[in-house]
C-alpha positions as CSV (number, residue, x, y, z in Angstrom):
1,M,-45.5,14.1,-11.7
2,S,-45.0,15.7,-14.8
3,G,-42.3,14.5,-17.9
4,K,-39.8,17.0,-17.2
5,S,-39.6,15.9,-13.4
6,V,-39.3,12.3,-14.2
7,S,-36.7,12.0,-16.5
8,L,-34.5,14.5,-13.6
9,I,-35.2,11.6,-11.1
10,F,-33.1,8.9,-13.7
11,A,-30.3,11.4,-14.2
12,F,-30.0,11.7,-10.5
13,I,-30.6,8.1,-10.1
14,L,-27.9,7.7,-12.4
15,G,-25.8,10.5,-11.5
16,F,-25.1,8.6,-8.1
17,V,-24.9,5.6,-9.6
18,G,-21.6,7.1,-10.9
19,F,-21.1,8.3,-7.7
20,V,-20.6,5.0,-6.2
21,T,-17.3,4.4,-8.1
22,S,-15.9,8.3,-7.9
23,F,-16.8,8.0,-4.2
24,G,-15.3,4.4,-3.4
25,S,-12.1,4.7,-5.7
26,H,-11.2,8.1,-3.6
27,I,-12.4,7.4,-0.1
28,V,-9.8,4.3,-0.4
29,A,-7.8,6.1,-2.0
30,V,-6.9,9.4,0.3
31,N,-6.9,6.9,3.0
32,L,-3.7,4.8,1.9
33,P,-1.2,5.8,3.5
34,V,-2.8,4.9,6.7
35,Y,-3.3,1.5,5.6
36,A,0.4,1.4,4.6
37,K,1.3,2.0,8.5
38,Q,-1.0,-0.5,9.6
39,V,0.3,-3.3,7.5
40,G,3.5,-2.2,7.3
41,V,3.6,-1.6,3.5
42,G,5.4,1.0,1.5
43,L,5.2,3.6,-0.6
44,A,5.4,1.5,-4.1
45,M,2.6,-0.4,-2.8
46,I,0.6,2.3,-1.8
47,G,1.1,2.9,-5.9
48,F,-0.3,-0.1,-6.8
49,L,-3.4,-0.1,-4.8
50,I,-4.4,3.3,-6.7
51,A,-3.1,1.8,-10.4
52,V,-5.2,-1.3,-9.4
53,Y,-8.5,0.5,-9.2
54,D,-7.9,1.8,-12.0
55,F,-6.1,-0.8,-14.9
56,A,-9.4,-3.0,-14.1
57,E,-11.4,-0.1,-15.1
58,I,-9.3,0.5,-18.3
59,I,-10.2,-3.6,-19.2
60,A,-13.3,-4.4,-17.5
61,K,-15.3,-1.0,-19.1
62,P,-16.2,-1.9,-22.8
63,V,-16.6,-5.6,-22.2
64,F,-19.5,-4.5,-19.4
65,G,-20.5,-2.5,-22.2
66,A,-20.4,-4.7,-24.8
67,V,-22.8,-7.1,-22.7
68,S,-25.3,-4.6,-21.3
69,D,-25.8,-4.3,-25.6
70,R,-27.2,-7.8,-25.9
71,Q,-28.4,-8.6,-22.1
72,G,-29.7,-5.8,-21.1
73,M,-27.8,-2.2,-19.5
74,K,-30.2,-1.8,-16.3
75,R,-29.5,-5.7,-15.7
76,T,-25.9,-5.4,-16.7
77,M,-25.9,-2.2,-14.2
78,L,-27.1,-3.6,-11.2
79,L,-24.2,-6.6,-11.8
80,G,-22.0,-4.5,-11.6
81,I,-23.1,-2.5,-8.1
82,G,-23.5,-6.1,-6.5
83,I,-19.9,-6.8,-7.3
84,F,-18.7,-3.5,-5.9
85,I,-20.9,-4.4,-2.6
86,L,-19.3,-8.0,-2.2
87,A,-15.9,-6.5,-3.0
88,S,-16.3,-3.9,-0.6
89,L,-17.3,-6.3,1.8
90,I,-14.8,-8.8,1.2
91,Y,-12.2,-6.2,3.0
92,L,-13.8,-6.9,6.7
93,I,-13.2,-10.8,6.7
94,V,-9.7,-11.2,4.6
95,P,-6.6,-10.4,5.7
96,P,-6.0,-6.8,4.9
97,Q,-2.2,-7.5,2.9
98,L,-5.2,-8.8,0.3
99,M,-6.0,-5.2,-0.5
100,L,-5.0,-5.2,-3.8
101,V,-7.4,-8.7,-4.7
102,V,-10.3,-6.5,-2.6
103,R,-9.2,-2.8,-5.3
104,F,-9.1,-5.1,-9.1
105,L,-12.8,-6.4,-7.7
106,Q,-14.4,-3.0,-6.5
107,G,-12.9,-1.6,-10.3
108,I,-14.5,-4.4,-11.6
109,G,-17.6,-3.8,-10.5
110,A,-17.2,0.2,-11.0
111,A,-16.4,-0.4,-14.4
112,A,-19.5,-2.3,-15.6
113,L,-21.9,0.4,-13.2
114,S,-20.0,2.9,-14.8
115,A,-19.9,2.8,-18.2
116,V,-23.2,1.4,-18.2
117,S,-24.6,4.6,-16.2
118,L,-23.8,6.6,-18.7
119,A,-24.8,4.7,-21.9
120,L,-28.3,4.4,-19.8
121,I,-28.1,8.6,-20.0
122,G,-27.9,8.2,-23.5
123,T,-30.5,5.6,-24.0
124,Y,-33.5,7.4,-21.9
125,Y,-32.4,10.9,-23.1
126,R,-33.1,11.6,-26.4
127,A,-33.6,15.2,-26.2
128,E,-32.3,17.4,-23.5
129,R,-29.0,15.0,-23.3
130,G,-26.6,17.2,-23.1
131,R,-27.9,18.5,-19.8
132,A,-28.6,15.1,-18.8
133,Y,-24.8,14.4,-19.0
134,G,-24.2,17.4,-16.7
135,I,-26.6,16.0,-13.9
136,Y,-25.2,13.0,-14.7
137,N,-21.2,14.2,-14.2
138,A,-21.6,16.7,-11.6
139,I,-23.5,14.3,-9.3
140,K,-21.2,11.5,-10.1
141,G,-18.0,14.3,-9.9
142,A,-18.7,15.2,-6.0
143,G,-17.4,11.2,-4.9
144,Y,-14.3,13.4,-6.0
145,V,-14.9,16.2,-3.0
146,L,-17.0,14.3,-0.1
147,S,-15.2,11.4,-0.3
148,P,-11.7,12.7,1.0
149,V,-13.9,14.9,3.8
150,I,-16.0,11.9,5.0
151,G,-13.0,9.4,4.8
152,G,-10.8,11.9,7.1
153,L,-14.1,11.6,9.4
154,I,-13.9,8.0,9.4
155,I,-10.1,7.4,9.9
156,L,-10.5,10.0,13.1
157,K,-13.0,8.1,14.7
158,S,-12.9,4.5,14.5
159,N,-10.9,2.6,11.7
160,F,-9.4,2.2,8.1
161,S,-11.9,-0.8,7.5
162,Y,-14.9,1.2,8.4
163,I,-14.1,3.5,4.9
164,F,-15.5,-0.2,3.5
165,I,-18.5,-0.5,5.5
166,V,-19.6,3.2,3.8
167,A,-18.6,2.5,0.7
168,S,-20.6,-1.0,0.4
169,V,-23.7,1.5,2.1
170,V,-23.0,3.8,-0.5
171,G,-23.8,0.5,-3.4
172,I,-26.6,-0.5,-1.3
173,A,-28.6,3.1,-1.4
174,A,-27.5,2.4,-5.3
175,F,-28.9,-0.8,-6.2
176,I,-32.0,0.3,-4.6
177,L,-32.7,3.0,-6.0
178,S,-31.7,1.8,-9.6
179,L,-34.5,-0.4,-9.0
180,F,-36.5,2.4,-9.7
181,L,-35.8,2.5,-13.3
182,P,-37.1,1.6,-16.7
183,S,-35.7,-1.2,-17.9
184,D,-34.1,-0.3,-21.0
185,K,-36.5,-1.4,-24.2
186,Q,-34.0,-4.1,-25.9
187,K,-34.8,-5.0,-30.1
188,E,-35.6,-7.9,-30.8
189,R,-32.0,-9.7,-31.0
190,T,-31.4,-12.0,-34.1
191,K,-28.8,-14.9,-34.3
192,L,-26.4,-11.8,-35.8
193,D,-27.0,-9.2,-32.6
194,D,-26.1,-12.0,-30.2
195,D,-22.6,-12.9,-31.7
196,F,-20.2,-11.8,-29.0
197,S,-17.3,-11.2,-31.5
198,L,-14.1,-10.1,-30.8
199,K,-14.6,-8.6,-34.4
200,S,-17.5,-6.7,-32.9
201,F,-16.3,-5.9,-29.8
202,V,-12.7,-4.3,-31.2
203,S,-15.1,-2.3,-34.3
204,V,-16.1,0.5,-31.3
205,F,-11.9,1.4,-30.4
206,H,-11.0,2.3,-34.2
207,N,-14.3,3.9,-35.8
208,P,-13.3,6.2,-37.8
209,K,-16.3,8.6,-36.4
210,L,-15.1,8.5,-33.4
211,L,-11.3,8.1,-33.0
212,R,-10.9,12.2,-33.0
213,W,-13.2,12.3,-29.8
214,Y,-11.2,9.2,-28.4
215,A,-7.9,11.8,-28.7
216,V,-10.1,14.7,-27.4
217,I,-11.3,12.2,-24.8
218,I,-7.8,11.2,-23.6
219,V,-6.8,15.1,-23.9
220,N,-9.2,16.6,-21.5
221,M,-8.5,13.7,-19.0
222,F,-4.5,14.6,-19.3
223,F,-5.4,17.7,-17.8
224,V,-7.7,17.0,-15.1
225,S,-5.1,14.3,-13.6
226,I,-2.3,17.1,-14.0
227,L,-4.9,19.8,-12.5
228,F,-5.5,17.7,-9.4
229,G,-1.7,16.0,-9.4
230,F,0.6,18.6,-9.8
231,L,-1.2,22.1,-9.5
232,P,-0.4,21.0,-5.9
233,V,3.6,21.1,-7.0
234,R,2.9,24.0,-8.2
235,V,1.5,25.3,-5.2
236,Y,4.0,23.9,-2.8
237,A,6.5,25.2,-4.8
238,L,5.1,29.0,-4.0
239,N,5.2,28.0,0.3
240,Y,1.4,28.0,0.1
241,G,0.0,26.4,3.3
242,A,-2.5,23.2,3.2
243,L,-5.1,25.2,4.4
244,E,-4.4,27.6,1.2
245,T,-3.6,24.1,-1.2
246,G,-7.2,22.6,0.0
247,I,-9.4,26.1,-0.4
248,L,-7.3,26.2,-4.2
249,L,-8.1,22.1,-5.0
250,S,-11.9,22.5,-3.9
251,L,-12.3,25.4,-5.6
252,V,-11.0,23.9,-9.2
253,A,-13.4,20.9,-8.0
254,L,-16.5,22.8,-7.6
255,S,-15.8,24.9,-11.2
256,Y,-15.1,21.6,-12.4
257,L,-18.6,20.0,-10.9
258,L,-21.0,22.8,-11.6
259,I,-20.4,23.8,-15.0
260,Q,-21.3,20.5,-16.4
261,P,-24.9,21.0,-16.1
262,V,-24.4,24.5,-17.7
263,A,-22.3,22.9,-20.4
264,G,-24.9,20.1,-21.1
265,F,-27.6,23.0,-21.4
266,F,-25.8,24.8,-23.6
267,A,-24.7,22.2,-25.6
268,D,-28.2,21.2,-26.8
269,R,-29.0,24.3,-28.1
270,I,-26.1,25.3,-29.9
271,N,-23.3,23.3,-32.1
272,V,-22.1,20.5,-29.3
273,V,-18.4,20.9,-31.3
274,S,-18.3,24.7,-30.7
275,T,-19.0,24.0,-27.1
276,I,-15.9,21.3,-26.6
277,R,-13.6,23.4,-28.5
278,I,-14.3,26.4,-26.0
279,G,-13.4,24.0,-23.3
280,L,-10.7,23.1,-24.8
281,V,-9.1,26.4,-25.6
282,L,-9.7,27.5,-21.5
283,S,-7.9,24.5,-20.4
284,A,-5.0,24.3,-22.2
285,V,-4.5,28.1,-22.3
286,S,-4.5,28.0,-18.6
287,I,-2.7,24.8,-18.2
288,I,0.3,26.4,-20.0
289,L,-0.3,30.3,-17.8
290,T,-0.2,28.2,-14.5
291,P,3.5,28.5,-13.7
292,F,3.8,32.2,-14.4
293,V,1.3,33.7,-11.9
294,K,0.6,33.3,-8.4
295,D,-2.1,34.5,-5.5
296,V,-5.5,35.2,-6.9
297,P,-4.5,35.6,-10.9
298,L,-3.0,31.5,-10.1
299,V,-7.1,30.9,-8.3
300,L,-8.8,32.5,-11.1
301,I,-6.8,30.7,-13.8
302,A,-7.0,27.7,-11.9
303,I,-10.4,28.0,-11.8
304,I,-10.8,28.3,-16.0
305,S,-9.2,25.4,-15.9
306,G,-11.6,23.5,-13.8
307,I,-14.0,25.0,-16.1
308,G,-12.4,23.9,-19.3
309,V,-12.4,20.1,-18.7
310,G,-15.5,20.4,-17.0
311,I,-17.4,21.8,-20.2
312,V,-15.9,19.0,-22.3
313,W,-16.3,16.2,-20.4
314,T,-19.7,16.5,-20.3
315,N,-20.0,17.2,-24.3
316,T,-17.5,14.8,-25.2
317,D,-20.2,12.2,-23.6
318,M,-23.1,13.7,-24.8
319,L,-21.7,13.3,-28.4
320,V,-19.8,10.1,-27.9
321,S,-23.6,8.8,-27.4
322,K,-24.8,10.7,-30.0
323,L,-22.4,9.3,-32.7
324,A,-22.4,5.6,-31.3
325,E,-23.9,2.7,-33.7
326,E,-27.1,1.2,-33.0
327,G,-26.8,-1.6,-30.8
328,K,-23.2,-1.1,-29.7
329,L,-24.4,2.5,-27.1
330,G,-22.9,0.1,-24.6
331,A,-19.6,-0.8,-25.5
332,T,-18.4,2.9,-27.5
333,M,-19.7,4.2,-23.7
334,G,-17.3,1.5,-22.8
335,A,-14.4,2.3,-24.7
336,A,-14.3,6.2,-24.2
337,G,-14.6,5.5,-20.6
338,S,-11.5,3.4,-20.9
339,F,-9.9,6.1,-22.4
340,K,-10.6,8.5,-19.7
341,E,-8.7,6.1,-17.1
342,F,-5.9,6.0,-20.2
343,G,-5.7,9.5,-19.9
344,D,-5.8,10.0,-15.8
345,M,-3.2,7.5,-16.0
346,I,-0.6,8.7,-18.6
347,G,-1.3,12.6,-18.0
348,P,0.9,12.9,-14.2
349,I,3.4,9.8,-15.8
350,F,3.4,12.7,-19.0
351,I,4.3,16.1,-17.1
352,G,6.4,14.3,-14.2
353,I,8.9,13.1,-16.8
354,L,9.2,16.8,-18.5
355,S,9.4,18.4,-15.6
356,Q,11.8,16.5,-13.9
357,A,13.5,17.2,-17.1
358,F,13.4,20.6,-18.1
359,G,11.9,22.1,-15.1
360,L,7.8,22.2,-13.5
361,A,7.3,25.1,-15.6
362,A,8.3,23.2,-18.7
363,G,5.9,20.7,-17.6
364,F,3.2,23.0,-17.6
365,V,3.7,24.6,-20.9
366,I,4.2,21.6,-23.1
367,C,1.0,19.6,-21.5
368,G,-0.8,22.5,-22.8
369,I,0.5,23.2,-26.3
370,T,-1.0,19.4,-26.3
371,G,-4.0,20.3,-25.6
372,I,-3.9,22.8,-28.2
373,F,-3.2,20.2,-30.9
374,S,-6.2,18.8,-30.2
375,I,-8.2,21.8,-30.9
376,F,-7.1,20.7,-34.7
377,L,-8.1,17.3,-34.8
378,I,-11.6,19.4,-34.6
379,R,-11.2,22.6,-36.3
380,K,-13.7,21.4,-40.0
381,I,-16.3,18.8,-38.2
382,K,-19.9,19.9,-37.5
383,V,-22.3,17.4,-35.8
């Protein structure tokens, strides 16, 4: 087996580990109305159940990332997968009213496996890192596409609790595959390296080389949440049916997934900052144009938006991993993951408030202009 094929296997395995969290998050989230009906809870609880998973990831990703730098990345990732599996199975034995606890524990496990699998890409791949991150993100992102379909079939054929069985099976498969990954070689640690101090932990959040890239990550996730949260609102206003809406969102998801390996490939060969700028321009301009087009032009604009956010997603992962300080790769990728979750969380809130106050078109335009301004943060940078 050639070295290139081996390296691709590692990227696919780690991508499948990332798939666990995207699949596990959305297979539950899209079917929460069924849970709410069965248990007798309202819309507010659905919101909390979605948010608690993201909240757990925000607080836990940098913690597990920092732990992995000292205790070993593969070991920490396996721990995270194990927590996710156990949390999924717990739902089968506890009262369904404790779903909030189950989702929080799932999010904790997902934080570890997600942040550390990203860091392992940076550890295993010195060359072709962009391509590896592209493969990883494409496979992870497939969870967002497949989970609604599989979850819907499960609900149709059985009951809500079987969703957690399927989530745990996916986790078990990822755990077994991960056993075949090589151990990340840890340098001989000194007493200083083992000092898990608050100062060392916090330093990855305000590293001057990384701050502007954290801002770009927030803006990009901001766009992702707008595309998948408020593009349907725009489509609904045009009186499109459920089928047309589903096809449009699927095209956006596919464009976002398929561009990532391509974007990573080119980032390995040209200046990665240039590719990020291109992605930001594509997504920002497309967001601005979204409320002013319909029919085929709307489809094209939506696809271009997906391409833009996919380019930025993969190549900021690559760039942040390259800029991480020695011995802090796990913590840095964990911090970047927290900023992703933060952007994903505030995006719908921001455009929702703007749209409520000034109209949907103004919401899209202002959010797109925000993205344009983010380009100025990196206008003179070369890496």
